[in-house]
C-alpha positions, -999 to 999 in steps of 0.1 A, spaced: 3 2 -2 11 36 -8 16 56 21 -11 81 16 6 111 36 31 110 6 10 111 -18 -10 142 -3 22 160 8 34 158 -28 26 146 -57 -7 145 -78 -34 146 -50 -17 178 -36 -24 197 -75 -60 181 -73 -63 194 -35 -47 231 -41 -72 238 -76 -102 227 -60 -95 247 -31 -89 279 -51 -119 272 -69 -137 271 -42 -126 299 -21 -131 322 -54 -166 309 -62 -172 318 -23 -186 283 -16 -150 270 4 -172 258 37 -195 242 17 -174 223 -7 -152 212 25 -185 198 40 -192 177 5 -157 164 4 -159 153 39 -193 135 30 -181 123 -3 -147 106 18 -175 94 42 -195 78 18 -169 60 3 -163 44 31 -196 35 40 -214 26 8 -202 -9 -3 -212 -2 -37 -196 31 -43 -167 15 -32 -165 -13 -54 -173 13 -84 -144 35 -73 -121 3 -72 -130 -7 -106 -100 -4 -132 -122 1 -162 -141 36 -166 -160 42 -194 -185 73 -199 -216 47 -189 -195 48 -154 -191 81 -152 -226 90 -159 -239 65 -132 -215 79 -107 -223 112 -118 -260 105 -114 -254 90 -78 -240 118 -69 -261 145 -77 -289 124 -61 -270 125 -27 -272 167 -33 -238 172 -41 -228 207 -56 -217 212 -93 -183 220 -82 -179 188 -63 -196 168 -91 -169 185 -117 -139 173 -96 -148 141 -95 -158 143 -131 -123 155 -140 -110 124 -118 -125 104 -141 -120 115 -172 -83 117 -159 -86 79 -151 -82 87 -114 -111 68 -103 -94 45 -83 -75 75 -69 -108 93 -58 -98 85 -17 -67 96 -21 -76 129 -38 -106 132 -13 -79 126 16 -54 151 -1 -83 179 -2 -91 175 33 -52 175 42 -47 207 24 -79 225 43 -64 214 77 -27 230 64 -47 263 55 -62 259 89 -29 250 111 -43 220 120 -23 187 127 -31 159 106 -36 123 117 -38 96 95 -59 68 114 -56 35 96 -80 7 105 -94 -30 91 -128 -15 97 -141 19 93 -143 40 131 -173 44 149 -185 75 158 -175 67 197 -141 54 185 -136 87 167 -144 108 199 -127 89 221 -93 88 198 -99 127 195 -101 128 229 -69 108 237 -49 133 213 -61 163 229 -49 149 263 -18 141 246 -9 177 238 -22 180 203 -47 208 200 -66 211 171 -63 172 152 -78 165 119 -82 128 114 -75 110 78 -93 78 79 -83 51 59 -95 16 56 -70 -13 50 -86 -51 57 -48 -60 53 -42 -50 93 -70 -78 106 -78 -57 137 -64 -27 156 -54 5 144 -21 24 129 -19 63 140 2 86 121 11 124 130 39 136 114 68 114 117 55 94 146 38 64 137 17 40 166 11 6 154 -13 -15 172 -22 -34 144 -30 -67 146 -11 -76 116 23 -66 131 16 -81 166 12 -113 146 45 -101 128 67 -99 159 52 -128 177 62 -148 141 97 -136 144 100 -139 179 90 -175 174 117 -177 148 143 -167 168 137 -190 193 140 -220 170 
């Protein structure tokens, strides 16, 4: 899996994010766009059908039309619809979750917020999200924006990356360490 923060900080996601941010600011709909992009990210996590569509390696005009109509029915603005259509046209539909996360990171950087990338095997529940924010506040991180990534390969637990610090409590890494220690004991 490609490190998402690397793609966000430098690369195509940063360019897409900066362009959308500038356009939304210019049109006076920045807050609405920020909210809609967050909703789009949440929708991609919660909707299995949309997640499958985004992961599809083949996109055509029919796929773009179906996606456009589905998002329009959800109430997304023309600006966000155009953003998604540009991603589809540029063959970046598979990268849409990264583009949404890149926009969130760009907004957070503009607002002076700290970005914490949380990778879990399953989407976080609202209670878990609230508890995680509370723990980060206790640890001295004031204004934190959570970027949530779902990676079923973790099996359980989570990884939390804040800047250069990585906290890994995933079941995958625990099993890997156990396997390594068992090999050393033999």
